[in-house]
N, C-alpha and C positions, 0 to 999 in steps of 0.2 A: 200565389205558389202556384205549383202543380199539382197535379191530379191526385187525390187519394184512391185508398182501395177501392173498388166496386161493391165492398161489402160493406163499408160506411157511410157510401155514398146517401147523403139525404138531400131534396129538393129545398129551395129556400122557402121561408115562411109567407103566409099568404099574405099576411101583413107587416111590415115593417115594425121592430121595435123603435119608440122614441128617442133612446140612449141605451146605448151599449158600453159599457168599462172598458175605458183603454185598459190593452193589455190582453183583452180577451180573446180567446183562438177559438177559431169557427169552421163551420163547414159548409158550403151551398154546392150543393150537387155533387159535381165529382172533384171542386177544389176546396183548398180550405187555404185558412189566411189570419192574419192578427190585426186586431183594429189597434192605431197607435195612437190613437185619440178618444176621448168618450166622443160619439157621435149617432146617430141615428143607424139602424143596420136589420138587414132581412136573415142573416145569416143563424146557423143552428150552435148554439156556443156550446163546447165540451171543456174549454180549461180557461186558466187564465196565465199570463207569465208575468213576473216580477220586473223585466227589463224595461227600460224607459226608453221606448222605439223612437220618439221624437223628443229632442230638448231644441229651442230655438235658440239657446246661447252657447251649443256645440259649433267649432268649423263646419261640422258637417251636421247638421239636423236632425237627419235620419239616420238610423243603425244600419237597416238592411239595403240595402240596392237591389236592383235588376241584376240578375244572373248570379246573387250569392245562395250558397246551400243552406239550409236547415233543417236540424234534427232535434224533434221535441224529446228533452228528459224528464220526466217524473221527478218531482221533489216532494216533501212533506210540508205544511203549513209552517214551522218553525223555519225552515229553510227559506220559504218564502218570503215572510218578513224579513228574513236576517239580508237577503239579495236587496229588497225593493229599498229598505235602509238607506245603503250605501250608495244609490243610485241619487245624482245632485238633481235636485229642485230646481225650477224653473225661474232665472229671475225675469226682470224687465232687460227689455234690448233697449227701451226708449227713456231719452233726456230731454225734459219741457224744462225750460226757463225762460225767464222772463216775463214783462209784462204782456196782457192782451185781453183777454176776453175768462171773466168767472163764473162759474155755475151757480147761481142763487137757490137754483131748487131742481131736481134732478128729474129727469124726462122719464118717459118710459122704457125707451131702447135707442141711447142717441151715441153716434158712435164717431170715429175719425173712418175716412174711408178718399180713395181716390179713382184711377180708371181702372184699378187693380195689380197683381202680381203676379206676371206672366213668367214662364220659363221655367218652373220649377215642379209641373207637374207629377212630370217622371220622377219624382220624389215624394208624392202623395199629398205636394202643399197645394191647394187648392188656391183660386186666383183670387177670391173675394170680393173688394172695390165696391164703387155705387151700385146699386138696384138699377137705376134711373141713370145713367152716363150721358144724357142728353141735357136733363137740368142739372147735375155738377158739372158738366162744361159751360152751361150758360151761364151759372152762376159765376165761374171763373171769369168767362170773357167781360160781365157786365163791371167786374172792377178792375179788369184789365191783366189778369193774370193768364199763364198758361192753361192748356186745358186740363195737365194731369197734377195741378198744384190740389194741395189736400182740403178737401172741404168737409164741413159738420153734417153726416144724414140724420136729419130728425124725425120721429112717430110720434103722432098724437097721442097721447099731452107730452109736447116734447118741451124741453130743460128751458129754466129762466136763466136768462145772460145778463151781465152788466160788463161794459166795456170799461177798461182800465184806462185804455188813453183812444183819441180819436182817431177815425178810419172810416173807408169806405166799404160798404158790406150789400149783398144782395141774396135777395131769396130766392129760388126757383123750384118747380117741382109742385108738389101739392099744396094746397093754399089754407094756409093754419092761423089765417085771418091775424096775424101780427102787429103789433103794435109796442113802437119805443116811447117812453114815459107816459105812455096811454095815449099819445095820437097814433091813428092807424098809418101803416105803412102796407105799400102795394107788394107784391112778390114781381119777377122778373124787371126790376128797376132799381138802378145802382141808387144807393141811400150814404151819404156823409153821416157820420154819426158823431157824437161830442163825447168825451172825457166821463165816465158813472152813468151812462144812460142806458137804462134798463129794456133792454127786446125781450117780448112775452108773447105768448099764442095762446088767443084767447076762444079759438071755435073752428072746429075741421068742418071746412067747407067743400074743396075737391081735393082728392088723391090720398094716398098712403104716406110717403116721404117728400119732405121737404129738405132742399140744403139752403147750407149757411156757407156764404164765401167771403174771405176779408182780402182787400188788396196787400198784396205782398205773399199772402199765403200763412199759415201757420206753421209754428217752429215745432216741428214733428220730425224724430231721427228717425229716418228710413231703414226697414228689414228688407233683407232680400231686394232692394231696389221699389221698394214700394212701401207709402205711408198709411195705408187700409190694413183696417182693426182686422185680425184675423181668430176670434173667439176660441175657436177650440182649439187654436196653436197658443193661447194666450199670448199674442206674439202682435209686435206692428200699432198702426195709431198711439191712442194716448196709453202706455203700460198694457195692452194687450187686452183691455176691456173696455166696458160702456162708459160713458162719463158719469162722472157722480156729483154730489153735488159738494163745493167748496174747491173741483176742478180749477186749474185756470193753466190755459193753453196759452203759450206765447204767440207773439205775432214775430213774423221776419220782418217788416216795416211798423215801424210805430211812430204815431203820429204826423203831424205837418197841414192839416187843414182846418187848422185853428182860425185861420184868417176866414175861411167861406163862412164856417159856422157862424160867428158874430154874436156867440153867447147862445144859441141855438140849440137842441139837443138834437133836432137832426136838421136836413136838407134833402128832399126827394127829388132828385136830378130829372131834366125833361125829358127824355126818353126812355124807351122801354122794347124790350124784344117779344114779337109774334110769335106763339109758341101753338098756336091753332093745329096748325099741317102737322105738329108730332103728336096729340091726342085725339085727332078726331077719327068717327066711327071707333068709340072704345071699346065697345062689347065685340067687335069683328078684328079677330087675330091672325094675321098670315101664316102658315106654315108649309114646311116640305115633310114631305115622307121619309120615314128612318128606313133603319136596317130592315128590321122587323117587320113592316108594315104589311107585306105580302102574305104572310103567316096568317092576318087577320082575316076569319070567315067575314063572309061576303055582308052580310046585316050588321056585324064590326065594321066595314068600312064604310058602311053607308054611314051610322052613327056617328064616327070619327067626322066625319065633313058636315053634317047636315042639322045634329042635337046640338044643346047648349046645355054648358057645364057651368057647375056653382065652383066659387072657389072656396073653399071650405075656411073654418077657423084655423083648421090644422097647419094654417098657412105661414111659412119665415121667411127669410132669407135664404134657408137651405133650398127649399121648393116648396111650390103652391101644390097643395092637393085637390084636387076635383073630385067633382062628386056630379054624376049623372047616370043615366043606362049602361050598363056594364058591358064592355067588350069583352070579347071572346076569340080565343086562337082556335084554328082549325083544331091542332095537334097540341098538346102539351112539349113547350119547347124547354133543354136544359142550355144555357149561353156561358160560356167562357166569357167571362167578367172582362169589360171593354173600356176606352175610352170613352168620357162621359163628358158634354161642354154644357154651358150656359144653355138654356131654351131646349135643352134635350126632353124629348115628352116619355114618359116609361110606362108600359102596363104591370102592374101587381095583379100578380094572381089572382087577386080577389074582384077584377073586374076593375077597378078604378086609375082614373090617370094621376099621375105627379110631374109637375112641369120643374127639373131643375132649374136654380138661380143661384146667385152671385156667390152662395158659400157651398153650393153643390159638391160633394163628393168625386174623385178625380175619376176613378171607376163604378162602373155596375154592373151585373148580370142580369137585369129583369129587361121583355123587350122594349126595344127602341122603338117608335112607331111612328115619331114625328119628331121634328124642330121648330121652335118658333125663329121665323125671318127673325133677322137679326135687331134690322130696321123698329120692331115691332116690341121688342123686349122693354125697351123703355117704357112705350103704352102698358104693357100686362104689369110692369111693375108699380105703378099709379093705380091700378084696379083694386076696389077694397074688399075685404070678405063678404059672401053673402049676396057679390055679382054674378051673372049671367056675364060668360063667353061664350062667342062660336068661332069654331078655327073655321078658314079658307087656304085653301090650296091654291100655291102660286109657283111656277119654274125657278129654277135656281138662277135666271138671265133679271125676271122680275126682280128674284130677291136682291141682286146686286145693283140692279139701276134704283131701284129704293132705296139703298143703301147710299149708295153715291148721291144723292139728289139731297140727303139728309146729310151726308158729308160737307157737302156744298154750300149747303143754307148756316153751317154752323160755322162756317169760313168765312161768310160772308158777315156774321155777327159780329165774330172776333175781329176782324178788320174793321167795321163799323166802331162798335164799344172801342176799340183805341184810336180812332182816330176823335171820337167825341171828348174821350179822358184827356188827351190830347191838346186838344183844342179849346179846352178849360186851364190847362195846366196843372192837372189835379196828379198827374203821372210822370 
């Protein structure tokens, strides 16, 4: 929202809170605002509204829009609870029906994702989507799907799954040492699986996130044109939440592969996708300078490009918290909150860096000292906590060329997989 009186202007907190309750009213510098959902935040909290600013089931999910005028009116605690009780509770916008895959044992943090929910950031709704969009697309291509078909994003220890019908699956991204009925199966390779087969993951070998695609896709009702799970909004994906024991996610395409299986639990098809070029030199991350990079002191400019940073355990789908030599500005900056995107590198007041990831907030007021080159975001998404990364500066033209080469290779993978599957009369 707009500026507050300078008498109550208050700088952002040195370190953002890990969670701010929805409805909280805060001040950051000369700005004020309301947190529509539970989320991390560095604003100073001065009050709370009982109004529900966001509801996924309303025709207009957000209560306030750009250009609206807001006046804060004090109320007592009784009025607060009375108003809050009248607000509609959010209900799931997802309907999941039919046979498909059942979760026998819940994983650490598994969810339904696609390539993201774009076009709604002006309403404060972030894109979400797969952290590693390259692996998500490869998994889909291997089973004959389009790039944006929903996949399951898995974290180790991942869920244990049982297939209720035969299908073709593919795993890509992190290697969790998968087995089907205790038979080892590879990643980046299509696999025909039989009805009642059980998929387990036994050991974290490489990476952070593994993607599971099925032929034809999962039966998930889109929310705002995407099947991605938005945990903050409790919407999209599978009932707007992480996957749990006994969940059943239906398949759009059921069965049809029993003749190839011939009573086997699974058949590993004889081709795979080479992903070496996507993840090579994994600790070097290409970046572009951000708007506020010129405000760094000379020593900090050197640190940004020459020092190594550790990915901390405080990293998640919203952002990667880094630890390293602290960076400093030439002088304190009081910025008006502006748009952020996946890959934005923000400098916190304590000198540490945070890289915004798939579940990032739509605006932010911390200095943006850099942006991860789009091609390297999938690689970054597979780097584990406690590992070191180093930034390497590239030009906008180089970033575009690298992304174009990546997209060209993905198109080649898609065409080759479709040809192979049609050759075997599988799709």
